N, C-alpha and C positions, 0 to 999 in steps of 0.2 A: 426337495420335492416341490413340484409345481402347485400353485394355489388351486384348490378343488374347482373353483368357479371358472378356471381357464382350461379345464380338461375338455378334450374333444370327444366325440362319440366312441372312438377306438379306445381311448384311455378309460372312459366310463365302462366299456365292455369288459376290459381287463379287471377293473374294480368290482363290477358285478360278479365276476367269477370268484373273486377273493371273498365275497360275502355270501357265496352259494346261491346267487340269483342269476346265474349265467343264462337261464332259459329266457331271459328278457333282453339279452344282448342284441339279437337280430332286430328287435323292435326299436331299441335305442339307436342302433346304427342306421337302420332304415329310415328313421325319422330325423336323423342328424341332430339328436339331442346332445347338448353340451352340459358341462358341469353347472354353468350359470343357469341353464334351463331347468335342470333337475332341482335346483334350490327353490324354484317358483312353480312347481307343478300343482295343478288343481286336481280335484277329484275327476273332472272330465278328462284331463290329460292322462291320468293314470289309466282310465278306461281305454282311451285311444291307443295307449302303449300296450294294452293287453294285460295290465296289472290289476286284475279284479279280485284276486285272492287277498282277503284282509290280512292274513298272516304275513304274506309276502310284502304287502304294502307297508305294514308296520315295521318289518325288518328293514326295508328300504329307507323309510322316513327316519328311523332310529340311527341308521348308519350315515345318512346325510347329516344329521345333527352332530353326530360324533366327529365326522370329517370336518365340518365347518368349525367346531370347537377346537379341534387340533390345529387348524390353520390360524386360529386366534391365540394359540399358545395358552389356552386356559387349562 
């Protein structure tokens, strides 16, 4: 599996689908967000990407953390 930080927006879209957040895929692809970018999103970035629902944001942040931990083999 490729390192999460090297994923392109298409790969992120597929991943979002796997965590039931596919409704944000078009925003991710449209803004050409990469895995690297996703690791460093700010609250303003979430808003720009249309991720304003706190529950969805928490799911996304949790899964980003899990994905990066898996990459570190922790």
